[in-house]
LUMLUM-235409 format. One record per residue: residue in three letters; x, y, z of N, C-alpha, C, O in turn; residue number from 1; chain. Coordinates in steps of 0.02 Angstrom, whole numbers. Example, Ala and Ser with C-alpha at 12.3 -4.5 7.8 and 13.67 -1.06 7.14 Angstrom:
<recs>
+------+--------+--------+--------+--------+--------+--------+--------+--------+--------+--------+--------+--------+-----+-----+
| type |   n_c1 |   n_c2 |   n_c3 |  ca_c1 |  ca_c2 |  ca_c3 |   c_c1 |   c_c2 |   c_c3 |   o_c1 |   o_c2 |   o_c3 | seq | mol |
+------+--------+--------+--------+--------+--------+--------+--------+--------+--------+--------+--------+--------+-----+-----+
|  ALA |    660 |   -284 |    390 |    615 |   -225 |    390 |    660 |   -165 |    390 |    712 |   -166 |    423 |   1 |   A |
|  SER |    642 |   -112 |    354 |    684 |    -53 |    357 |    645 |      2 |    394 |    670 |     57 |    402 |   2 |   A |
+------+--------+--------+--------+--------+--------+--------+--------+--------+--------+--------+--------+--------+-----+-----+
</recs>
This chain:
<recs>
+------+--------+--------+--------+--------+--------+--------+--------+--------+--------+--------+--------+--------+-----+-----+
| type |   n_c1 |   n_c2 |   n_c3 |  ca_c1 |  ca_c2 |  ca_c3 |   c_c1 |   c_c2 |   c_c3 |   o_c1 |   o_c2 |   o_c3 | seq | mol |
+------+--------+--------+--------+--------+--------+--------+--------+--------+--------+--------+--------+--------+-----+-----+
|  UNK |   1547 |   3827 |   1869 |   1516 |   3841 |   1923 |   1554 |   3850 |   1979 |   1606 |   3818 |   1987 |   1 |   A |
|  UNK |   1533 |   3893 |   2018 |   1586 |   3905 |   2078 |   1560 |   3867 |   2136 |   1512 |   3894 |   2163 |   2 |   A |
|  UNK |   1579 |   3814 |   2158 |   1555 |   3793 |   2209 |   1565 |   3815 |   2284 |   1521 |   3822 |   2327 |   3 |   A |
|  UNK |   1629 |   3826 |   2290 |   1639 |   3858 |   2379 |   1672 |   3799 |   2404 |   1716 |   3811 |   2445 |   4 |   A |
|  UNK |   1662 |   3738 |   2390 |   1698 |   3670 |   2414 |   1767 |   3683 |   2408 |   1783 |   3726 |   2368 |   5 |   A |
|  UNK |   1814 |   3653 |   2441 |   1885 |   3654 |   2439 |   1896 |   3584 |   2453 |   1882 |   3569 |   2512 |   6 |   A |
|  UNK |   1918 |   3534 |   2416 |   1931 |   3466 |   2424 |   1996 |   3444 |   2422 |   2027 |   3463 |   2373 |   7 |   A |
|  UNK |   2029 |   3405 |   2468 |   2087 |   3390 |   2485 |   2081 |   3292 |   2473 |   2047 |   3252 |   2505 |   8 |   A |
|  UNK |   2124 |   3281 |   2422 |   2128 |   3215 |   2405 |   2205 |   3180 |   2413 |   2257 |   3189 |   2381 |   9 |   A |
|  UNK |   2188 |   3132 |   2476 |   2254 |   3087 |   2484 |   2237 |   3022 |   2464 |   2177 |   3008 |   2460 |  10 |   A |
|  UNK |   2293 |   2968 |   2448 |   2288 |   2908 |   2421 |   2355 |   2875 |   2429 |   2410 |   2902 |   2434 |  11 |   A |
|  UNK |   2339 |   2807 |   2429 |   2393 |   2761 |   2445 |   2442 |   2755 |   2375 |   2419 |   2729 |   2325 |  12 |   A |
|  UNK |   2489 |   2773 |   2376 |   2550 |   2775 |   2313 |   2541 |   2700 |   2291 |   2536 |   2683 |   2232 |  13 |   A |
|  UNK |   2538 |   2663 |   2335 |   2558 |   2592 |   2298 |   2501 |   2559 |   2253 |   2514 |   2515 |   2212 |  14 |   A |
|  UNK |   2431 |   2584 |   2264 |   2368 |   2550 |   2219 |   2325 |   2600 |   2206 |   2273 |   2576 |   2181 |  15 |   A |
|  UNK |   2322 |   2669 |   2212 |   2278 |   2711 |   2206 |   2300 |   2764 |   2150 |   2249 |   2794 |   2135 |  16 |   A |
|  UNK |   2354 |   2787 |   2113 |   2373 |   2838 |   2095 |   2323 |   2860 |   2033 |   2307 |   2919 |   2021 |  17 |   A |
|  UNK |   2304 |   2806 |   1998 |   2272 |   2813 |   1937 |   2183 |   2836 |   1964 |   2155 |   2884 |   1938 |  18 |   A |
|  UNK |   2156 |   2802 |   2007 |   2097 |   2831 |   2031 |   2108 |   2881 |   2059 |   2056 |   2914 |   2053 |  19 |   A |
|  UNK |   2148 |   2913 |   2091 |   2164 |   2988 |   2137 |   2173 |   3031 |   2079 |   2142 |   3084 |   2083 |  20 |   A |
|  UNK |   2209 |   3021 |   2022 |   2215 |   3075 |   1962 |   2142 |   3081 |   1937 |   2109 |   3134 |   1936 |  21 |   A |
|  UNK |   2117 |   3014 |   1914 |   2060 |   3020 |   1885 |   1998 |   3062 |   1925 |   1961 |   3101 |   1895 |  22 |   A |
|  UNK |   1992 |   3046 |   2002 |   1951 |   3095 |   2045 |   1968 |   3151 |   2029 |   1925 |   3186 |   2001 |  23 |   A |
|  UNK |   2033 |   3177 |   2040 |   2058 |   3260 |   2047 |   2040 |   3277 |   1976 |   2028 |   3337 |   1975 |  24 |   A |
|  UNK |   2031 |   3249 |   1912 |   2013 |   3289 |   1849 |   1949 |   3284 |   1841 |   1927 |   3317 |   1794 |  25 |   A |
|  UNK |   1906 |   3249 |   1874 |   1842 |   3238 |   1875 |   1832 |   3310 |   1917 |   1821 |   3364 |   1890 |  26 |   A |
|  UNK |   1836 |   3302 |   1976 |   1808 |   3356 |   2025 |   1831 |   3425 |   2007 |   1794 |   3472 |   2021 |  27 |   A |
|  UNK |   1895 |   3433 |   1974 |   1930 |   3501 |   1954 |   1895 |   3508 |   1899 |   1898 |   3568 |   1887 |  28 |   A |
|  UNK |   1851 |   3471 |   1841 |   1809 |   3497 |   1804 |   1743 |   3524 |   1824 |   1718 |   3573 |   1797 |  29 |   A |
|  UNK |   1717 |   3491 |   1871 |   1655 |   3501 |   1905 |   1655 |   3571 |   1960 |   1606 |   3606 |   1970 |  30 |   A |
|  UNK |   1722 |   3579 |   1991 |   1729 |   3626 |   2036 |   1783 |   3684 |   1990 |   1779 |   3686 |   1929 |  31 |   A |
|  UNK |   1829 |   3724 |   2026 |   1884 |   3755 |   1999 |   1937 |   3719 |   2015 |   1939 |   3690 |   2069 |  32 |   A |
|  UNK |   1990 |   3714 |   1968 |   2049 |   3684 |   1974 |   2072 |   3696 |   2048 |   2085 |   3648 |   2083 |  33 |   A |
|  UNK |   2078 |   3756 |   2070 |   2117 |   3783 |   2121 |   2080 |   3749 |   2190 |   2112 |   3752 |   2243 |  34 |   A |
|  UNK |   2010 |   3716 |   2187 |   1982 |   3696 |   2248 |   1997 |   3631 |   2250 |   1987 |   3608 |   2306 |  35 |   A |
|  UNK |   2016 |   3593 |   2213 |   2043 |   3523 |   2215 |   2116 |   3509 |   2226 |   2153 |   3512 |   2177 |  36 |   A |
|  UNK |   2137 |   3496 |   2280 |   2217 |   3481 |   2293 |   2228 |   3395 |   2302 |   2198 |   3363 |   2345 |  37 |   A |
|  UNK |   2265 |   3372 |   2264 |   2286 |   3323 |   2259 |   2356 |   3316 |   2304 |   2405 |   3350 |   2288 |  38 |   A |
|  UNK |   2358 |   3271 |   2359 |   2415 |   3281 |   2419 |   2482 |   3288 |   2385 |   2528 |   3311 |   2421 |  39 |   A |
|  UNK |   2497 |   3272 |   2317 |   2577 |   3292 |   2300 |   2588 |   3355 |   2264 |   2643 |   3379 |   2251 |  40 |   A |
|  UNK |   2526 |   3380 |   2247 |   2530 |   3440 |   2197 |   2557 |   3496 |   2240 |   2554 |   3493 |   2302 |  41 |   A |
|  UNK |   2577 |   3536 |   2215 |   2604 |   3620 |   2240 |   2651 |   3605 |   2296 |   2655 |   3651 |   2337 |  42 |   A |
|  UNK |   2686 |   3554 |   2306 |   2740 |   3547 |   2362 |   2796 |   3562 |   2335 |   2817 |   3525 |   2290 |  43 |   A |
|  UNK |   2835 |   3619 |   2355 |   2891 |   3662 |   2342 |   2940 |   3607 |   2359 |   2927 |   3560 |   2397 |  44 |   A |
|  UNK |   2999 |   3617 |   2328 |   3056 |   3565 |   2368 |   3087 |   3602 |   2407 |   3094 |   3662 |   2402 |  45 |   A |
|  UNK |   3109 |   3560 |   2455 |   3132 |   3587 |   2519 |   3088 |   3605 |   2573 |   3113 |   3629 |   2624 |  46 |   A |
|  UNK |   3009 |   3594 |   2569 |   2966 |   3619 |   2596 |   2941 |   3540 |   2652 |   2933 |   3485 |   2626 |  47 |   A |
|  UNK |   2933 |   3551 |   2721 |   2917 |   3511 |   2758 |   2854 |   3472 |   2739 |   2801 |   3499 |   2753 |  48 |   A |
|  UNK |   2854 |   3408 |   2707 |   2786 |   3379 |   2671 |   2730 |   3364 |   2719 |   2674 |   3373 |   2695 |  49 |   A |
|  UNK |   2733 |   3345 |   2779 |   2688 |   3330 |   2835 |   2654 |   3391 |   2849 |   2592 |   3390 |   2847 |  50 |   A |
|  UNK |   2691 |   3458 |   2866 |   2663 |   3508 |   2892 |   2624 |   3543 |   2830 |   2575 |   3577 |   2845 |  51 |   A |
|  UNK |   2641 |   3539 |   2763 |   2614 |   3558 |   2707 |   2539 |   3534 |   2701 |   2489 |   3570 |   2698 |  52 |   A |
|  UNK |   2543 |   3459 |   2700 |   2491 |   3420 |   2695 |   2423 |   3423 |   2761 |   2362 |   3417 |   2752 |  53 |   A |
|  UNK |   2451 |   3432 |   2808 |   2417 |   3452 |   2870 |   2388 |   3517 |   2858 |   2326 |   3520 |   2860 |  54 |   A |
|  UNK |   2424 |   3575 |   2845 |   2400 |   3624 |   2837 |   2345 |   3644 |   2779 |   2305 |   3690 |   2787 |  55 |   A |
|  UNK |   2350 |   3600 |   2714 |   2321 |   3603 |   2668 |   2253 |   3565 |   2680 |   2198 |   3590 |   2673 |  56 |   A |
|  UNK |   2264 |   3507 |   2698 |   2197 |   3468 |   2713 |   2153 |   3494 |   2767 |   2092 |   3482 |   2766 |  57 |   A |
|  UNK |   2184 |   3535 |   2822 |   2154 |   3564 |   2876 |   2110 |   3636 |   2841 |   2067 |   3667 |   2871 |  58 |   A |
|  UNK |   2129 |   3648 |   2787 |   2096 |   3713 |   2758 |   2044 |   3685 |   2700 |   2007 |   3718 |   2663 |  59 |   A |
|  UNK |   2050 |   3634 |   2704 |   1974 |   3602 |   2654 |   1913 |   3585 |   2686 |   1917 |   3563 |   2743 |  60 |   A |
|  UNK |   1862 |   3590 |   2662 |   1805 |   3579 |   2667 |   1772 |   3498 |   2666 |   1720 |   3479 |   2692 |  61 |   A |
|  UNK |   1823 |   3457 |   2625 |   1807 |   3397 |   2622 |   1885 |   3352 |   2601 |   1926 |   3365 |   2557 |  62 |   A |
|  UNK |   1884 |   3312 |   2637 |   1945 |   3267 |   2643 |   1927 |   3195 |   2610 |   1883 |   3163 |   2637 |  63 |   A |
|  UNK |   1955 |   3171 |   2560 |   1941 |   3124 |   2533 |   2013 |   3062 |   2535 |   2061 |   3071 |   2498 |  64 |   A |
|  UNK |   2012 |   3013 |   2575 |   2061 |   2966 |   2557 |   2059 |   2905 |   2538 |   2023 |   2867 |   2570 |  65 |   A |
|  UNK |   2089 |   2884 |   2494 |   2094 |   2825 |   2440 |   2133 |   2773 |   2468 |   2144 |   2722 |   2435 |  66 |   A |
+------+--------+--------+--------+--------+--------+--------+--------+--------+--------+--------+--------+--------+-----+-----+
</recs>
């Protein structure tokens, strides 16, 4: 099912990585995988992390912070 929603998931590395990955996998199964972005995925080596995260989160319809 094509939803049209674009989801950005951000989480605390110390205590939420398993929950964030589970949520990503669930949403990617319901939506299209390219509509769900986990904040560390797709970051190229040498890219400015804060710029990439900011631009990708602003391009999403929903931001989930764990």
